[in-house]
N, C-alpha and C positions, 0 to 999 in steps of 0.2 A: 935374499927372499924377495920374490916377485910380488909387487903390490898390484892387486886387481882393481881396476877402475870400474866403479858402478855409477852409471849416469843417474843423476837425481831426477826423480819423477816430477815432471812439471804439473802443477795444479791445473784443474780444468778451467779453461778460460771462459769468461762469460760471453754470451752472444752479443757482441758489440758491432756496430757498423764500422765501416772503414773511416779513416780519419777525414773529417770534414763532411761526412755524409750523415743524413738524418736517419734515425732508427725507423724502420718500417716493419709492420706485421706481415710476414710472409708465411706461406704454407709450410715451408721447411722449419721455420722458427717455431710455429705452432705445434707441429708434430714432435719436434725435439722437446719442447716444454711438456707436452702430454706424456711422452715416454719417461721423462725424468721424474715426474710426479704422478705416475700412474697409480701407485698404491694409495696416495692421498685422494686422488680423484675418484677412486672406487670406494674406499672405506668411509670417507666423510659423508657422501650421500646416503650410504647404508645406515650410518649412525643417526643421521637426521630423520630418515624414514622410520627407524626404530623408535626414536623419541616421539614422533607423531603418532605411531600406533599405540605407544604406552599412554600418551595423553588421551586418546580416544577411549582406551580401556579404563582410564581413571575417571574421566568425566562422563563417560557413557555416550552412546550414539544419539543422533538426532533424527527426527522424522519430519517430513513435510506433507501437509494436507492441503489440497487445492479444491477450490470451488469457483463457480461463476454464476452470475445472475444478470438479468436485464430488466430495466424499468418498464412497467406496463404503460400503455398509452391511455389517455384520458377517455372517459366515457362520453358518448354522444349527448346524453341528457345534460351532463354538466356543461358541455360546450354550448348547448342551447341556452342554458341559464346565463352564461357569460355574454352571449350575443344579446339576450334580452336586457341584461343590465346595461350593456353598452348603448342600447337604444335610449335609455334614460340618462345617459351621460355618466354612468358609474362603472368603473373597472374593478372587478372582484376576483379575477384570476380564473374563474370558470371551471375549477376542478382539474385543469391541465397541470400536470406535474411541472412542465416547462424547464426542467433541469436536464443538462446533458449528462453523459456518462462520466465526464470529468468531474462534475459535481458529486456524483456518487463515489468516485474514487477518493475525493477529498473527504467526503462524509465518513467513509470507513475509517479514516485516520483521525477524525476529529476527536477532541477530548471527551465529548459527551458519549460517543459510541464506545471508545476505549475504556472509559470509566465504568460503564455498564458491564462490559465484558470482564474487566478485572474483578468486579464485585460479585460476579456469578460464582456458583458453587462447582467445584471440581473435585475429582477423585484421582490422585496422582500416586502411581507406584514407582518410586525411584529405581533406576537401574544403574549399574556400574560397580566397580570393585569396592568402593567405599560408600556406596549409596545407602546401604542398610536395607532392612526389610520392612520398616514401618511405612505405612501408606499415609499420605497427606490428604486430608479432607478439608477443604476451605476455599478461599479465594486465591487469585493469582498472587496476592501479596504473600500468602503462605507458601505457595508453590515456588515462587521465585526467591523466597526468603529476603524480601525487601527490608533493608535497614532504615532506621530513622527514629527520632525521638518522639515524633507525633504521628497520628494516623495519616495526616496530609502528606508528610514526607514519605511514608511507606507507600501510599497510593501513587505519588508522583514517580517513585522509583519503579514500581510495577508497570506503570504506563510507559515509561521510557524503555523498559526491557521488552514489553510486548510490541512496542512500535519498532524496535530494532529487529524483532523476529517476524515482522509482517511485511509482505510485499503486495502491492495493489497495482494492477495494470488495466487501463481502460482502452477499448477499441471503438473509436467513434463510428467506424464503418458498419460494424455488426451490432453496435449498441450493447456490447457485453462487457461487464466488469469482472475481472478474474482476481481472486483473493488467495494468497498463499500464506500459510502459517507454519513456522518451524518450532518444534517443541522436543523435549527429551524423549517422549514416548509417542507412539502412534495414536493412542487413545486421547492423550491430552491435546495433540495437534488437531485432531478431528473435533474435539469438544470446543476448543477455542474458535475454530473456523465456523462451526455451527452457531455459536453464540454471537459472532460478528454478524452473520446473516440475519439472525433473529433481532439483534439490536437495530440494524438498518431498517428491517421491516416494521418493527414497533415504532421507530421514529417516523416513518412515512405514514403509518396508520394514525398516529397521534396528530401529525400535521394535517392530514386530510380531515380528521374529525374536527379539529379546531377551525379549519377553513370552512367546512360545511356548516358549523355553528354560526359563523359570521354571515355566510350566505343565507342561512335560514332567517336570521334577524332582518337582513336587508329585504329579502323577498316577502317576509311577513308584513313589513311596513308598506311595501309597494302594493301588496295584495289588498291591504286595508284601504289604501287610497284609491285603488282601481275599483273596488266595490262601491265606494262612496261616489265616485264619478259615474259609475254605471247606474246607480240608483238615481242620481241627479238627471242623467240623460233620459232614463225611462220615465221619470216624473215629467220632464219637459215634453216628451212625446205624448204622454197621457193627457196632459193639459191641452196640447194642440188638438188631439182627437176629440176631446170633450167640447171644445169651442168651435170646431170646424167639422161637423159630421158629414158635410157634403163637399169636402175639399177637392174631390175629383172633378168638380165642375169649374174650378178656377185654376188656371195654369200656375199662377204664382204660389197658390197654396200647395199644389202638387210638388213644386220644387222645394218648398220649405219642409214638407213632409219627408221627401227623400233625404234631405240633409239631416233631419233629426233621426231618421231610421238608420242611416249609415253610421251616425255617431254612436247609436246604441249598439249596433253590430260590432263596431271596432272596439269599443270598450268592453263588450262581452268577450271578444276574442282575447284581449289583453288580460282580462280577469281569469279566463280559463287557462291561459299559458302560465300566469303567475301561480295559480293554484297547483298546476302540475309541478312547477319548479319548487314550490314550497314543500310538497310531499317528497320530492326527490331529495331535497336538502335534508329533510328529517331522516330519510333512510341513510344518507351518507354520513350523518352525524353519529349514528350508532353502528355503522358497518365496521367490522374489524378484519376483513379479508386483506391479505397482503397486497401491497402495491408493486412489489417486485416479483418476477418469475425466476425461480432458481433453475438454472440450466444444468449445472453439475453440483450435486450434493457432496459435502466433504466426508460423509460416513463411508468408511471402507476405501477411501481414496489415498490414505497415507502411504508414503513410501520412504525408504531410508534416504536421508539427506547427508549423513556423515557416517561412512562405513570404514572398516579397517583397511579395505583395499584402496579406497579413495585417499585415506590418510597416508598410506604407504607410498602410493604413486605421487601424490602432491608433495610429500616430504622429500622423497627421492629426487623429484624434478627440481624443486627449489634448492635442495642441498647441492645437487650437481651444478646448477647455474652459479650459485654463490661460491662454491669451491673453485670452479674453473675461473670465475672472475677474480677471485683472490690470488690464485696462483699466477695468472697472467699479469696481474698488477704488480706482484712482487718481482716476477721475472723481468718485467719492463723496467722497474726501478733499478734492479740489479744490473741490467744491461747498460743503463745510463750511468752506473757507478754511484748511485745515491746511497744504496745500502749494500753491505756485504760484497765489496768489489772483488773478493777472491773466491766467491761462490761457496763459502762455508756455511753450514747450517741450513735448516729448512725455512719455509716462508715465515712461520711463527717466530722462530728465533731471530730472523732478520727484522721482523716487526718490533720485537723487544729491543733489539740493538738500535733501531732507528729512534724509538721513543726515549731510550736511556741516553742516547747521544744528545738529543734535544734537551732533555731534562738537566743533564750535567753541563750543558754549554754555559760559559760565563755570561752574565748579564752585561749588556753594553750601557 
């Protein structure tokens, strides 16, 4: 009986370098690895992209509403008030806002502004597979479902969430501040953005009215003193004329008369300027017009910020990068003989073998 010899199939040898040579990533090695794990490199990104789409379906899409504004310049009347006050050695700001667009960018994120926005009233219609059909009417603490044992803790949680969904950019060249808000619905994003603009405008109006009240008090006191000085100068001129009816005949009396007359005219001019400034400060104290000019309003400007297509593309891209990096890492370790020197099993089985070998290694 003749015995047939069957050669034993040799197992696939790992991609190792020649003896004494260092392992290098070559194009052929990379192509070989991709071919060997082509199914994993295709299915893993598809699975991650599917999970990303399911996540968006569960939590719902998001929308972004943008707006922009620019601070108004100070009025000429208030600048004249500042100049007049400087003549008397007092600096009062003169109605000039004086703040840069960077100040307004920080102001939008300040706690006082965010607290006003959080406490405003909103109507929110949740969307998503498990969102339910009940609408939420209340503050952002209710919309964000802020947790906490006290109202302060709930407020702080809502402020942190709002701050995380807020983006503010300032352009010093154009003096424009851009505000972007991300929210679960377009209506909510637009409402939050509009309330931010309103809070900034109200803050500026209140600041201007407070400053105008201080200016009014200062100008009122200076106006009182100026009128007293004017009356004193007029009385001195009157006494001079009563005692010197023919002052034109004496050069010395003519000089004295001119001096008194110029003093009356100067103090009359000062009193008139202070009277105008006083009336202007009274107007500014009760004026409630906005100090910022809205360039782009948020109403109707909301657009999707997180869509199913974006989730699928981002999930597939990240999944592909992570899968490729994992496969290359395992193949590199296998080629070095660290794990699975005979090439048995996939990358995840090799990972389990590596950790199990380390876990079962005897302690030294």
